[in-house]
ROBA-127930 format. One record per residue (C-alpha): x, y, z. Coordinates in steps of 0.2 Angstrom, whole numbers. Layout:
// residues N
<u->X, v->Y, w->Z>
...
This chain:
// residues 151
<u->738, v->649, w->-20>
<u->747, v->635, w->-27>
<u->761, v->641, w->-32>
<u->771, v->629, w->-21>
<u->764, v->615, w->-30>
<u->767, v->622, w->-49>
<u->787, v->625, w->-44>
<u->788, v->606, w->-37>
<u->780, v->599, w->-51>
<u->789, v->610, w->-63>
<u->805, v->605, w->-53>
<u->801, v->587, w->-53>
<u->795, v->586, w->-70>
<u->814, v->594, w->-76>
<u->821, v->580, w->-67>
<u->811, v->566, w->-72>
<u->808, v->568, w->-91>
<u->825, v->561, w->-96>
<u->823, v->547, w->-88>
<u->824, v->531, w->-96>
<u->809, v->518, w->-95>
<u->821, v->502, w->-96>
<u->817, v->492, w->-80>
<u->805, v->501, w->-73>
<u->789, v->493, w->-67>
<u->779, v->508, w->-74>
<u->786, v->520, w->-87>
<u->792, v->537, w->-82>
<u->780, v->546, w->-95>
<u->765, v->537, w->-84>
<u->774, v->544, w->-68>
<u->774, v->561, w->-73>
<u->755, v->560, w->-79>
<u->750, v->551, w->-63>
<u->759, v->567, w->-53>
<u->749, v->581, w->-61>
<u->733, v->570, w->-58>
<u->735, v->564, w->-43>
<u->738, v->580, w->-36>
<u->723, v->589, w->-46>
<u->713, v->573, w->-37>
<u->718, v->578, w->-18>
<u->715, v->596, w->-18>
<u->697, v->590, w->-25>
<u->696, v->578, w->-10>
<u->704, v->592, w->3>
<u->691, v->604, w->-1>
<u->678, v->592, w->1>
<u->685, v->587, w->19>
<u->687, v->605, w->23>
<u->708, v->601, w->25>
<u->721, v->611, w->17>
<u->721, v->609, w->-1>
<u->739, v->614, w->-6>
<u->746, v->603, w->7>
<u->735, v->589, w->1>
<u->741, v->594, w->-16>
<u->760, v->595, w->-12>
<u->760, v->577, w->-4>
<u->750, v->569, w->-19>
<u->763, v->576, w->-28>
<u->777, v->569, w->-20>
<u->768, v->553, w->-16>
<u->776, v->540, w->-29>
<u->794, v->548, w->-27>
<u->801, v->530, w->-23>
<u->793, v->522, w->-37>
<u->799, v->535, w->-48>
<u->817, v->535, w->-41>
<u->819, v->517, w->-40>
<u->810, v->512, w->-55>
<u->799, v->499, w->-43>
<u->782, v->499, w->-37>
<u->784, v->487, w->-24>
<u->783, v->495, w->-6>
<u->786, v->512, w->-12>
<u->777, v->521, w->3>
<u->789, v->512, w->14>
<u->805, v->515, w->4>
<u->799, v->535, w->2>
<u->807, v->544, w->17>
<u->825, v->548, w->10>
<u->817, v->551, w->-7>
<u->805, v->565, w->1>
<u->816, v->571, w->12>
<u->830, v->573, w->-3>
<u->816, v->581, w->-14>
<u->809, v->592, w->-1>
<u->828, v->599, w->5>
<u->831, v->602, w->-14>
<u->815, v->612, w->-16>
<u->818, v->623, w->1>
<u->837, v->627, w->-7>
<u->831, v->630, w->-24>
<u->816, v->641, w->-21>
<u->811, v->662, w->-24>
<u->808, v->672, w->-11>
<u->790, v->675, w->-15>
<u->788, v->654, w->-9>
<u->789, v->647, w->9>
<u->799, v->633, w->11>
<u->792, v->616, w->17>
<u->798, v->614, w->33>
<u->784, v->614, w->48>
<u->775, v->602, w->39>
<u->789, v->592, w->31>
<u->786, v->576, w->45>
<u->767, v->576, w->40>
<u->770, v->576, w->23>
<u->783, v->562, w->25>
<u->772, v->551, w->35>
<u->756, v->552, w->26>
<u->768, v->548, w->10>
<u->776, v->534, w->21>
<u->758, v->525, w->23>
<u->748, v->529, w->9>
<u->750, v->511, w->2>
<u->746, v->502, w->20>
<u->726, v->503, w->14>
<u->720, v->492, w->28>
<u->730, v->500, w->44>
<u->720, v->519, w->49>
<u->732, v->533, w->51>
<u->728, v->549, w->60>
<u->737, v->558, w->47>
<u->722, v->565, w->38>
<u->733, v->568, w->23>
<u->738, v->550, w->23>
<u->719, v->544, w->20>
<u->715, v->556, w->8>
<u->726, v->548, w->0>
<u->722, v->530, w->3>
<u->703, v->536, w->-2>
<u->710, v->543, w->-17>
<u->714, v->527, w->-22>
<u->733, v->533, w->-24>
<u->740, v->516, w->-25>
<u->747, v->506, w->-39>
<u->758, v->490, w->-32>
<u->745, v->480, w->-43>
<u->737, v->470, w->-29>
<u->721, v->480, w->-27>
<u->717, v->476, w->-5>
<u->699, v->477, w->0>
<u->695, v->489, w->12>
<u->688, v->481, w->29>
<u->682, v->499, w->33>
<u->671, v->509, w->21>
<u->681, v->527, w->20>
<u->668, v->543, w->15>
<u->673, v->553, w->2>
């Protein structure tokens, strides 16, 4: 069931493992570990909320793509769209026949990733709210939520 997640994570790990830590807000090793742990946490929350755990895990895998690619955390959600689209395109072009492409859900994935660090703004995208509730934001400032979320 999670073959797409495993394939995407392996693809990203192979791209990221040789990146240098120089001029990065966070070490690349931290980003790699965060990718794996975020995907697991998102999967658990999705099961609890009765939403698709594979899609939640895919989105969590990609949620910090702008931080990794630019080396900077600031506004990483807002800056994620081109990196996310490029990564999804690479994934779709490289997958083996038994895996399905990410096509129909691409825009919803990118929307969730783009707004996940806007903790104070409610999104109708259930995956965006899942990322927010999982605490998958690390821009250095902890904002207090005006509205308490139920996990």
